Residue frames as a rotation matrix with the C-alpha (Angstrom) as fourth column:
MET 1
0.431 -0.126 0.894 72.28
0.852 0.384 -0.356 162.89
-0.299 0.915 0.272 46.07
LEU 2
0.057 -0.539 -0.840 74.74
0.111 -0.833 0.542 165.05
-0.992 -0.124 0.012 44.49
ILE 3
0.889 0.096 0.448 75.05
0.449 0.018 -0.893 166.68
-0.094 0.995 -0.027 41.07
SER 4
0.134 -0.906 -0.400 78.60
0.435 -0.309 0.846 167.46
-0.891 -0.288 0.352 40.14
ASN 5
0.835 0.063 -0.547 79.62
-0.382 -0.649 -0.658 169.95
-0.397 0.758 -0.518 37.49
ASN 6
0.039 -0.898 -0.438 83.05
-0.976 0.060 -0.211 168.30
0.216 0.436 -0.874 37.14
MET 7
0.317 -0.022 -0.948 84.19
-0.035 0.999 -0.035 164.66
0.948 0.044 0.316 37.17
ASP 8
0.991 0.124 0.046 84.71
-0.061 0.117 0.991 163.37
0.117 -0.985 0.123 40.64
LEU 9
0.129 -0.982 0.135 88.10
-0.854 -0.179 -0.489 163.77
0.504 -0.052 -0.862 42.16
ALA 10
0.471 -0.022 -0.882 89.52
0.060 0.998 0.008 160.33
0.880 -0.057 0.471 43.04
LEU 11
0.382 -0.304 0.873 90.10
-0.871 -0.435 0.230 160.79
0.310 -0.847 -0.431 46.81
ASP 12
0.586 -0.123 0.801 90.26
-0.297 0.887 0.353 156.98
-0.754 -0.445 0.483 47.38
THR 13
-0.544 -0.761 -0.353 92.98
-0.770 0.287 0.569 154.95
-0.332 0.582 -0.742 45.64
LYS 14
0.047 0.464 -0.885 91.87
-0.733 0.618 0.285 152.05
0.679 0.635 0.369 43.40
SER 15
-0.625 -0.358 -0.694 93.19
0.076 0.857 -0.510 149.65
0.777 -0.371 -0.508 46.07
SER 16
-0.914 0.372 0.159 90.90
-0.220 -0.125 -0.968 151.05
-0.340 -0.920 0.196 48.76
TYR 17
-0.077 0.948 -0.308 87.89
-0.988 -0.115 -0.106 150.73
-0.136 0.296 0.946 46.51
GLU 18
-0.222 -0.023 -0.975 88.81
-0.499 0.861 0.094 147.14
0.837 0.508 -0.203 45.80
LYS 19
-0.983 -0.047 -0.179 88.33
0.147 0.390 -0.909 146.57
0.112 -0.920 -0.376 49.66
GLN 20
-0.626 0.772 -0.108 84.83
-0.371 -0.417 -0.830 148.09
-0.686 -0.479 0.548 49.34
ILE 21
0.417 0.656 -0.629 83.70
-0.882 0.125 -0.454 146.66
-0.220 0.744 0.631 45.94
TYR 22
-0.702 -0.712 -0.020 84.29
-0.695 0.679 0.237 142.93
-0.154 0.180 -0.971 45.48
SER 23
0.176 0.755 -0.632 82.77
-0.830 0.459 0.318 139.70
0.530 0.469 0.707 44.21
ILE 24
-0.619 -0.283 0.733 82.02
-0.642 0.719 -0.265 136.45
-0.453 -0.634 -0.627 46.08
GLY 25
-0.565 0.481 0.670 80.48
0.595 0.801 -0.074 133.71
-0.572 0.357 -0.739 43.80
ASN 26
-0.239 0.590 0.771 77.41
0.853 -0.251 0.457 135.31
0.463 0.767 -0.443 42.27
LYS 27
0.753 0.534 -0.384 77.26
0.655 -0.661 0.366 138.23
-0.059 -0.527 -0.848 44.75
ILE 28
-0.183 -0.713 0.677 78.81
0.509 -0.658 -0.555 141.62
0.841 0.242 0.483 44.54
ILE 29
0.247 0.158 -0.956 79.46
0.938 -0.287 0.195 143.65
-0.243 -0.945 -0.219 47.68
PHE 30
-0.123 -0.249 0.961 79.25
0.488 -0.858 -0.159 147.40
0.864 0.449 0.227 47.16
ALA 31
0.568 0.257 -0.782 80.09
0.819 -0.276 0.504 149.25
-0.086 -0.926 -0.368 50.37
ALA 32
-0.613 -0.790 0.007 81.31
0.765 -0.592 0.254 152.57
-0.196 0.161 0.967 49.04
ASP 33
-0.139 0.428 -0.893 80.30
-0.148 -0.900 -0.409 156.11
-0.979 0.075 0.189 48.20
ILE 34
0.407 0.335 0.850 78.90
0.806 0.305 -0.507 156.45
-0.429 0.892 -0.146 44.59
ASP 35
0.228 -0.357 -0.906 81.21
-0.469 -0.855 0.220 158.45
-0.853 0.375 -0.362 42.26
HIS 36
0.686 0.141 -0.714 82.35
-0.727 0.143 -0.671 157.85
0.008 0.980 0.201 38.78
GLN 37
-0.421 -0.890 -0.175 85.33
-0.826 0.456 -0.331 155.70
0.374 0.006 -0.927 39.95
SER 38
-0.690 0.219 0.690 83.34
-0.346 0.737 -0.580 153.36
-0.636 -0.639 -0.433 42.17
ALA 39
0.437 0.880 -0.187 80.67
-0.563 0.106 -0.820 153.17
-0.702 0.463 0.541 39.48
SER 40
0.287 -0.443 -0.849 83.20
-0.892 0.199 -0.405 152.07
0.349 0.874 -0.338 36.90
ILE 41
-0.759 -0.617 0.208 84.53
-0.645 0.669 -0.369 149.38
0.089 -0.414 -0.906 39.21
LEU 42
-0.332 0.769 0.546 81.03
-0.304 0.461 -0.834 148.11
-0.893 -0.443 0.081 39.98
ILE 43
0.528 0.564 -0.635 80.08
-0.762 -0.014 -0.647 148.10
-0.374 0.826 0.422 36.32
LYS 44
-0.223 -0.804 -0.551 83.18
-0.884 0.405 -0.234 146.09
0.412 0.435 -0.801 35.59
HIS 45
-0.841 -0.028 0.540 82.15
-0.374 0.751 -0.544 143.53
-0.390 -0.660 -0.642 38.19
LEU 46
0.088 0.994 0.062 78.67
-0.480 0.097 -0.872 143.31
-0.873 0.047 0.486 36.68
TYR 47
0.482 -0.061 -0.874 79.91
-0.868 0.098 -0.486 142.62
0.115 0.993 -0.005 33.22
GLU 48
-0.552 -0.786 -0.281 82.40
-0.707 0.619 -0.342 139.95
0.442 0.010 -0.897 34.47
LEU 49
-0.699 0.315 0.642 79.83
-0.336 0.648 -0.683 138.19
-0.632 -0.693 -0.347 36.55
GLU 50
0.402 0.806 -0.435 77.30
-0.715 -0.021 -0.699 138.37
-0.572 0.592 0.567 33.67
GLU 51
0.137 -0.472 -0.871 79.84
-0.892 0.323 -0.315 136.63
0.430 0.820 -0.376 31.43
CYS 52
-0.879 -0.459 0.126 80.56
-0.461 0.754 -0.469 133.92
0.121 -0.470 -0.874 34.09
MET 53
-0.287 0.828 0.481 76.82
-0.349 0.377 -0.858 133.23
-0.892 -0.414 0.181 34.72
LEU 54
0.499 0.574 -0.649 76.12
-0.807 0.036 -0.589 132.88
-0.315 0.818 0.481 31.00
LYS 55
-0.204 -0.718 -0.665 79.02
-0.810 0.505 -0.297 130.67
0.549 0.478 -0.685 30.51
ASP 56
-0.882 -0.110 0.458 77.96
-0.396 0.697 -0.597 128.38
-0.253 -0.709 -0.659 33.33
THR 57
0.146 0.984 0.102 74.46
-0.509 0.163 -0.845 128.26
-0.848 0.071 0.525 32.04
LYS 58
0.397 -0.037 -0.917 75.80
-0.913 0.089 -0.399 127.33
0.096 0.995 0.002 28.65
GLU 59
-0.664 -0.707 -0.244 78.02
-0.628 0.704 -0.332 124.56
0.407 -0.067 -0.911 29.90
LEU 60
-0.637 0.513 0.576 75.05
-0.362 0.460 -0.811 123.20
-0.681 -0.725 -0.107 32.02
SER 61
0.394 0.802 -0.449 72.82
-0.728 -0.026 -0.685 123.32
-0.561 0.597 0.574 29.10
GLY 62
0.017 -0.457 -0.889 75.31
-0.900 0.381 -0.213 121.23
0.436 0.804 -0.404 27.09
LEU 63
-0.914 -0.325 0.242 75.49
-0.404 0.775 -0.485 118.54
-0.030 -0.542 -0.840 29.80
TYR 64
-0.124 0.932 0.340 71.74
-0.292 0.293 -0.910 118.20
-0.948 -0.212 0.236 29.93
LYS 65
0.388 0.415 -0.823 71.63
-0.889 -0.066 -0.453 117.97
-0.242 0.907 0.344 26.18
GLU 66
-0.448 -0.665 -0.598 74.15
-0.739 0.652 -0.172 115.15
0.504 0.365 -0.783 26.14
LYS 67
-0.990 -0.030 0.140 72.32
-0.112 0.773 -0.625 113.14
-0.090 -0.634 -0.768 28.94
SER 68
-0.378 0.922 0.079 68.66
-0.075 0.054 -0.996 113.83
-0.923 -0.382 0.049 28.42
SER 69
-0.723 0.208 0.659 66.50
0.666 0.463 0.584 112.60
-0.184 0.861 -0.473 25.59
ASP 70
0.332 0.897 0.291 63.89
0.899 -0.394 0.189 115.23
0.284 0.199 -0.938 26.28
TYR 71
-0.566 -0.667 -0.484 66.14
0.781 -0.622 -0.055 118.23
-0.264 -0.410 0.873 26.41
THR 72
-0.602 0.308 0.737 63.63
0.352 -0.726 0.591 120.42
0.717 0.615 0.328 24.59
ASN 73
0.479 0.876 -0.047 61.44
0.381 -0.159 0.911 120.53
0.791 -0.454 -0.410 27.61
ILE 74
0.228 -0.503 -0.834 64.35
0.962 -0.014 0.271 121.72
-0.148 -0.864 0.481 29.89
VAL 75
0.638 -0.060 0.768 64.78
0.240 -0.932 -0.273 125.39
0.732 0.359 -0.580 30.39
ILE 76
0.246 -0.596 -0.764 67.86
0.969 0.125 0.215 126.51
-0.033 -0.793 0.608 32.25
GLN 77
0.824 0.143 0.548 68.13
0.197 -0.980 -0.040 130.13
0.531 0.141 -0.835 33.37
ALA 78
-0.200 -0.968 0.148 71.33
0.282 -0.202 -0.938 131.87
0.938 -0.146 0.314 34.47
LYS 79
0.058 0.142 -0.988 71.62
0.998 0.001 0.059 132.44
0.009 -0.990 -0.142 38.27
PRO 80
0.843 0.228 0.486 70.93
0.257 -0.966 0.009 136.15
0.472 0.118 -0.874 39.15
ILE 81
-0.383 -0.900 0.211 73.64
0.422 -0.373 -0.826 138.44
0.822 -0.227 0.522 40.22
LEU 82
0.583 0.490 -0.648 73.14
0.799 -0.202 0.566 139.49
0.147 -0.848 -0.510 43.89
LEU 83
-0.233 -0.612 0.755 74.12
0.340 -0.779 -0.527 143.10
0.911 0.134 0.390 44.42
GLU 84
0.376 0.292 -0.880 74.44
0.921 -0.013 0.389 143.86
0.103 -0.956 -0.274 48.18
LEU 85
0.024 -0.237 0.971 74.46
0.308 -0.923 -0.233 147.57
0.951 0.304 0.051 48.82
THR 86
0.342 -0.013 -0.940 75.77
0.890 -0.318 0.328 149.50
-0.303 -0.948 -0.097 51.85
THR 87
-0.492 -0.654 0.575 76.13
0.822 -0.566 0.059 153.16
0.287 0.502 0.816 50.87
GLY 88
-0.214 0.452 -0.866 75.39
0.539 -0.685 -0.491 156.70
-0.815 -0.571 -0.097 51.90
GLY 89
0.743 0.652 0.151 74.90
0.447 -0.315 -0.837 157.64
-0.498 0.690 -0.525 48.29
GLY 90
-0.325 -0.895 -0.305 76.82
0.401 -0.422 0.813 160.12
-0.857 0.142 0.496 46.28
ASN 91
-0.727 -0.075 -0.682 76.79
-0.456 -0.690 0.562 161.30
-0.513 0.720 0.468 42.52
VAL 92
0.132 0.959 0.250 73.43
-0.310 0.280 -0.909 160.77
-0.942 0.042 0.334 40.89
MET 93
0.560 0.038 -0.827 74.80
-0.828 -0.008 -0.561 160.57
-0.028 0.999 0.027 37.39
ALA 94
-0.640 -0.766 -0.059 77.21
-0.754 0.641 -0.144 157.83
0.148 -0.047 -0.988 38.52
ALA 95
-0.537 0.498 0.681 74.33
-0.334 0.616 -0.713 156.08
-0.775 -0.610 -0.165 39.99
PHE 96
0.531 0.774 -0.345 72.33
-0.539 -0.005 -0.842 156.21
-0.653 0.633 0.414 36.71
SER 97
-0.051 -0.658 -0.751 75.36
-0.956 0.249 -0.153 154.85
0.288 0.710 -0.642 34.81
ILE 98
-0.895 -0.183 0.407 75.27
-0.332 0.883 -0.333 151.70
-0.298 -0.433 -0.851 37.08
ILE 99
-0.045 0.982 0.183 71.40
-0.273 0.164 -0.948 151.55
-0.961 -0.092 0.261 36.51
ASN 100
0.433 0.231 -0.871 71.91
-0.871 -0.143 -0.471 151.61
-0.234 0.962 0.139 32.79
CYS 101
-0.592 -0.678 -0.436 74.31
-0.751 0.660 -0.006 148.80
0.292 0.324 -0.900 32.88
MET 102
-0.754 0.335 0.565 71.94
-0.196 0.707 -0.680 146.69
-0.627 -0.624 -0.468 35.08
ASN 103
0.201 0.955 -0.220 69.06
-0.472 -0.103 -0.876 147.35
-0.859 0.280 0.430 32.77
ASN 104
0.486 -0.077 -0.870 71.00
-0.872 0.028 -0.489 146.05
0.062 0.997 -0.054 29.77
LEU 105
-0.597 -0.746 0.296 72.46
-0.768 0.638 0.060 142.86
-0.234 -0.191 -0.953 31.21
LYS 106
-0.190 0.564 -0.804 71.25
-0.575 0.599 0.557 139.53
0.795 0.568 0.211 30.03
VAL 107
-0.467 -0.021 -0.884 71.33
0.586 0.741 -0.327 138.23
0.662 -0.671 -0.333 33.54
ASP 108
0.587 0.761 0.278 68.96
0.261 -0.503 0.824 139.41
0.766 -0.411 -0.494 36.30
VAL 109
-0.669 -0.719 0.186 70.28
0.124 -0.355 -0.926 141.53
0.733 -0.597 0.327 39.16
HIS 110
0.549 0.755 -0.358 68.73
0.555 -0.009 0.832 141.28
0.625 -0.656 -0.424 42.56
THR 111
-0.244 -0.548 0.800 69.48
-0.244 -0.764 -0.598 144.10
0.939 -0.341 0.052 44.99
ILE 112
0.364 0.302 -0.881 69.87
0.776 0.424 0.466 143.69
0.514 -0.854 -0.080 48.71
ILE 113
0.348 -0.202 0.915 70.04
-0.360 -0.931 -0.068 146.62
0.866 -0.305 -0.397 51.18
ASN 114
0.320 -0.285 -0.904 72.36
0.734 0.678 0.046 145.88
0.599 -0.678 0.426 54.07
GLY 115
-0.320 -0.399 -0.859 72.52
0.920 -0.347 -0.181 148.10
-0.226 -0.849 0.478 57.06
HIS 116
0.145 0.339 -0.929 72.03
0.178 -0.933 -0.313 151.48
-0.973 -0.120 -0.196 55.40
VAL 117
-0.407 -0.163 0.899 71.27
0.913 -0.052 0.404 152.78
-0.019 0.985 0.170 51.83
ALA 118
0.115 0.396 -0.911 70.75
0.359 -0.872 -0.334 156.47
-0.926 -0.288 -0.242 51.23
SER 119
0.102 -0.086 -0.991 70.21
-0.478 -0.878 0.027 158.96
-0.872 0.471 -0.131 48.49
ALA 120
0.079 -0.112 -0.990 71.56
-0.996 0.027 -0.083 157.88
0.036 0.993 -0.110 45.11
GLY 121
-0.914 -0.399 0.068 72.06
-0.402 0.915 -0.039 154.28
-0.047 -0.063 -0.997 46.38
THR 122
-0.351 0.849 0.394 68.27
-0.063 0.398 -0.915 153.94
-0.934 -0.346 -0.086 46.57
LEU 123
0.394 0.352 -0.849 67.99
-0.876 -0.136 -0.462 154.59
-0.278 0.926 0.255 42.84
ILE 124
-0.471 -0.598 -0.649 70.29
-0.782 0.624 -0.008 151.60
0.410 0.504 -0.761 42.30
SER 125
-0.849 0.195 0.490 68.41
-0.230 0.700 -0.676 149.38
-0.475 -0.687 -0.550 44.75
LEU 126
0.075 0.980 -0.184 65.21
-0.465 -0.129 -0.876 150.07
-0.882 0.151 0.446 42.91
ALA 127
0.109 -0.049 -0.993 66.61
-0.994 0.017 -0.110 148.84
0.022 0.999 -0.046 39.61
GLY 128
-0.821 -0.405 0.402 66.89
-0.445 0.896 -0.005 145.22
-0.358 -0.183 -0.915 40.90
LYS 129
-0.523 0.625 -0.579 64.61
-0.262 0.528 0.808 142.58
0.811 0.574 -0.113 39.32
LYS 130
0.536 0.542 -0.648 63.93
0.585 0.314 0.747 141.52
0.608 -0.780 -0.149 42.82
ARG 131
-0.155 -0.524 0.838 64.66
-0.349 -0.764 -0.542 143.78
0.924 -0.376 -0.064 45.76
PHE 132
0.421 0.130 -0.898 65.44
0.686 0.602 0.409 142.70
0.594 -0.788 0.165 49.27
ILE 133
0.042 -0.462 0.886 66.46
-0.567 -0.741 -0.359 144.40
0.823 -0.487 -0.293 52.56
TYR 134
-0.514 -0.253 -0.819 67.83
0.519 0.669 -0.533 142.86
0.683 -0.699 -0.213 55.82
LYS 135
0.350 0.826 -0.441 65.55
0.820 -0.043 0.570 143.38
0.453 -0.562 -0.693 58.83
HIS 136
0.487 -0.229 -0.843 67.90
0.657 -0.540 0.526 145.65
-0.576 -0.810 -0.113 60.72
SER 137
-0.609 -0.639 0.469 68.56
0.786 -0.409 0.463 148.12
-0.104 0.651 0.752 57.84
TYR 138
0.177 0.599 -0.781 67.45
0.412 -0.766 -0.495 151.68
-0.894 -0.234 -0.382 57.02
VAL 139
-0.224 -0.142 0.964 66.84
0.969 -0.135 0.206 153.78
0.101 0.981 0.168 53.94
LEU 140
0.002 0.246 -0.969 66.93
0.333 -0.914 -0.231 157.41
-0.943 -0.323 -0.084 53.33
ILE 141
-0.116 0.004 0.993 65.68
0.979 -0.169 0.115 159.29
0.168 0.986 0.016 50.22
HIS 142
0.133 0.104 -0.986 65.91
0.482 -0.876 -0.028 163.10
-0.866 -0.471 -0.167 49.87
GLU 143
0.974 0.199 -0.104 66.04
0.024 -0.554 -0.832 165.97
-0.223 0.809 -0.544 47.32
VAL 144
0.450 -0.856 0.255 69.32
0.746 0.203 -0.635 166.39
0.492 0.476 0.729 45.36
ARG 145
0.719 -0.349 -0.601 72.10
0.227 -0.698 0.679 168.48
-0.656 -0.625 -0.423 46.79
THR 146
0.424 -0.626 0.655 74.48
0.789 -0.099 -0.606 170.59
0.444 0.774 0.452 44.75
ASN 147
0.333 -0.395 -0.856 76.89
0.431 -0.744 0.511 173.48
-0.838 -0.539 -0.078 45.19
MET 148
0.234 -0.270 0.934 77.85
0.937 -0.192 -0.290 176.09
0.258 0.944 0.208 42.49
TRP 149
0.279 -0.112 -0.954 79.25
0.301 -0.933 0.198 179.47
-0.912 -0.342 -0.227 42.04
GLY 150
-0.569 -0.501 0.652 79.77
0.766 -0.034 0.642 181.82
-0.300 0.865 0.403 39.19
LYS 151
-0.966 0.250 -0.069 77.96
-0.259 -0.912 0.319 184.50
0.017 0.326 0.945 37.15
LEU 152
-0.404 0.897 0.181 74.24
-0.607 -0.115 -0.787 184.91
-0.685 -0.428 0.590 37.26
THR 153
0.238 0.477 -0.846 73.53
-0.964 0.221 -0.147 183.29
0.117 0.851 0.512 33.86
PHE 154
-0.511 -0.575 -0.639 75.61
-0.454 0.812 -0.368 180.34
0.730 0.102 -0.676 34.84
LEU 155
-0.934 0.208 0.292 73.75
-0.240 0.243 -0.940 179.97
-0.266 -0.948 -0.177 38.11
GLU 156
0.013 0.963 -0.270 70.38
-0.872 -0.121 -0.475 180.20
-0.490 0.242 0.838 36.26
ASP 157
0.119 -0.082 -0.990 71.48
-0.792 0.594 -0.144 177.40
0.599 0.800 0.006 33.92
GLN 158
-0.832 -0.461 -0.308 72.69
-0.166 0.737 -0.655 175.15
0.529 -0.494 -0.690 36.79
TYR 159
-0.663 0.660 0.352 69.41
-0.433 0.045 -0.900 175.67
-0.610 -0.750 0.256 38.78
ASN 160
0.289 0.827 -0.482 67.44
-0.930 0.122 -0.347 174.68
-0.228 0.548 0.805 35.74
ASN 161
-0.220 -0.444 -0.869 69.71
-0.561 0.786 -0.259 171.66
0.798 0.430 -0.422 35.22
THR 162
-0.961 -0.222 0.164 69.24
-0.245 0.419 -0.874 170.69
0.125 -0.881 -0.457 38.82
GLN 163
-0.360 0.916 0.175 65.60
-0.692 -0.137 -0.709 171.10
-0.625 -0.377 0.684 38.72
ARG 164
0.294 0.307 -0.905 65.39
-0.878 0.460 -0.130 168.88
0.377 0.833 0.405 35.56
MET 165
-0.641 -0.576 -0.507 67.39
-0.281 0.791 -0.544 166.19
0.714 -0.206 -0.669 37.40
MET 166
-0.845 0.386 0.370 65.18
-0.361 0.099 -0.927 166.45
-0.395 -0.917 0.056 40.42
ASN 167
0.160 0.949 -0.271 62.09
-0.916 0.040 -0.399 166.02
-0.368 0.312 0.876 38.23
ASP 168
0.032 -0.161 -0.986 63.64
-0.660 0.738 -0.142 162.95
0.751 0.655 -0.083 36.58
ILE 169
-0.905 -0.404 -0.129 64.46
-0.135 0.563 -0.815 161.47
0.402 -0.721 -0.564 39.97
ILE 170
-0.529 0.815 0.236 60.90
-0.626 -0.188 -0.757 162.05
-0.573 -0.548 0.609 41.18
ASP 171
0.366 0.631 -0.684 59.50
-0.921 0.353 -0.168 160.27
0.135 0.691 0.710 38.04
TYR 172
-0.372 -0.567 -0.735 61.96
-0.430 0.807 -0.404 157.44
0.823 0.166 -0.544 38.66
TYR 173
-0.956 0.075 0.285 60.73
-0.256 0.265 -0.930 156.99
-0.145 -0.961 -0.234 42.33
LYS 174
-0.169 0.983 -0.074 57.05
-0.835 -0.182 -0.520 157.13
-0.524 -0.026 0.851 41.14
LYS 175
0.026 0.109 -0.994 57.67
-0.827 0.560 0.040 154.26
0.561 0.821 0.105 38.77
TYR 176
-0.516 -0.267 -0.814 58.32
0.096 0.926 -0.364 151.99
0.851 -0.266 -0.453 41.64
LEU 177
-0.991 -0.082 -0.106 56.98
0.111 -0.056 -0.992 153.40
0.075 -0.995 0.064 44.84
LYS 178
-0.160 0.984 -0.083 53.32
0.720 0.174 0.672 152.94
0.676 0.048 -0.736 45.95
MET 179
-0.355 0.145 -0.924 52.54
0.782 -0.495 -0.378 156.39
-0.512 -0.857 0.062 47.53
GLU 180
0.732 0.661 0.166 50.72
0.665 -0.640 -0.386 159.60
-0.149 0.393 -0.907 46.72
ASP 181
0.239 -0.683 0.690 52.72
0.616 -0.443 -0.652 162.38
0.751 0.581 0.315 45.08
SER 182
0.507 -0.004 0.862 52.24
-0.482 -0.830 0.280 164.61
0.714 -0.557 -0.423 48.13
GLU 183
0.949 -0.212 0.232 53.55
-0.092 0.517 0.851 161.88
-0.300 -0.829 0.471 50.41
LEU 184
0.492 -0.809 0.320 56.63
0.853 0.376 -0.361 161.38
0.172 0.451 0.876 48.15
THR 185
0.283 -0.312 0.907 57.20
0.146 -0.921 -0.362 165.16
0.948 0.235 -0.214 48.07
ALA 186
0.798 0.163 0.580 57.03
-0.512 -0.325 0.795 165.28
0.318 -0.932 -0.176 51.93
ILE 187
0.868 -0.478 0.133 59.53
0.338 0.765 0.548 162.42
-0.364 -0.431 0.826 52.35
LEU 188
0.303 -0.781 0.546 62.05
0.865 -0.015 -0.501 163.92
0.399 0.625 0.671 49.81
GLN 189
0.432 -0.085 0.898 61.91
-0.063 -0.996 -0.064 167.22
0.900 -0.029 -0.435 51.65
ARG 190
0.646 -0.142 0.750 63.00
-0.763 -0.091 0.640 165.75
-0.022 -0.986 -0.167 54.97
ASP 191
-0.208 -0.849 -0.486 65.95
-0.670 0.486 -0.561 163.58
0.712 0.209 -0.670 56.08
LYS 192
0.232 0.498 0.835 63.99
-0.929 0.367 0.039 160.75
-0.287 -0.785 0.548 57.73
HIS 193
-0.829 -0.554 -0.074 65.20
-0.557 0.809 0.189 157.15
-0.044 0.198 -0.979 57.82
MET 194
0.295 0.926 -0.237 62.79
-0.906 0.350 0.239 154.44
0.305 0.144 0.941 56.79
SER 195
-0.210 -0.354 0.912 62.88
-0.665 0.735 0.132 150.99
-0.717 -0.579 -0.389 58.41
ALA 196
-0.995 -0.100 -0.002 62.68
-0.076 0.743 0.665 147.65
-0.065 0.662 -0.747 56.48
THR 197
-0.431 0.894 0.118 58.93
0.728 0.422 -0.540 147.58
-0.533 -0.147 -0.833 57.32
ASP 198
0.178 0.406 -0.897 58.39
-0.137 -0.892 -0.431 151.09
-0.974 0.199 -0.103 56.06
CYS 199
-0.622 -0.476 -0.622 60.19
-0.671 -0.085 0.736 150.12
-0.403 0.875 -0.266 52.77
LEU 200
-0.895 0.350 0.277 57.97
0.418 0.875 0.245 147.12
-0.157 0.335 -0.929 52.30
LYS 201
0.028 0.960 -0.277 54.73
0.566 -0.244 -0.787 149.20
-0.824 -0.135 -0.551 52.66
ILE 202
0.400 0.225 -0.889 55.74
-0.405 -0.827 -0.391 151.60
-0.822 0.516 -0.240 50.01
ASN 203
0.929 0.016 0.370 57.21
0.266 0.666 -0.697 148.91
-0.257 0.746 0.615 47.58
MET 204
0.463 -0.870 -0.169 60.81
-0.877 -0.477 0.057 150.01
-0.130 0.122 -0.984 47.96
ILE 205
-0.780 -0.626 0.000 61.59
-0.625 0.778 0.061 146.34
-0.038 0.048 -0.998 48.38
ASP 206
-0.061 0.692 -0.719 59.89
-0.611 0.544 0.575 143.08
0.790 0.474 0.390 47.75
GLU 207
0.663 0.253 -0.704 60.96
0.245 0.816 0.524 141.08
0.707 -0.520 0.479 50.76
ILE 208
0.463 -0.539 0.703 62.58
-0.854 -0.485 0.190 141.45
0.239 -0.688 -0.685 54.18
LEU 209
0.240 -0.515 -0.823 65.47
0.027 0.851 -0.525 139.17
0.970 0.104 0.218 55.01
LEU 210
0.974 0.090 -0.206 66.33
0.196 0.106 0.975 138.06
0.110 -0.990 0.086 58.48
């Protein structure tokens, strides 16, 4: 996970991101690094799919109302958005902007880890109402990484900012993961991949998909 002091430089063009972030039905494929540009594109897809899902639910409710004499006992829920993630991570602030969007949607978002999700990508995967992983996939969580230069007081401020962010990330993981504080600290300090089975044991995911 990275903490950037400046807005991310858009090294990839919008067209290249569109090949890595796209929608198929009620599923969004996100196969990109996480920066402010890719986050903005993903958030746009989330809002567009939410609108589509709610519209479909409203139309279906209208049909049931016309054809059923006992409509009051029928509850129609919107289909969930499936967010399939393959990412090496990136900017933690961009990741939290995606999470904020997911938490405020009127439609549930289910996350699916496909192949490999690391760093800031794991924060997003945990935000799913339901969380899945394909059997042959791997997950990596670790401490934040940053780089900085400048006068001493600036470096002190940035160190304190980074430490505050790291504390927030630890609290976020503790909200979801079933492990002792010492175990979580040990995992964050090393760069070791976890298998699908490992993820299930610590409640990183709810179910393993074949």
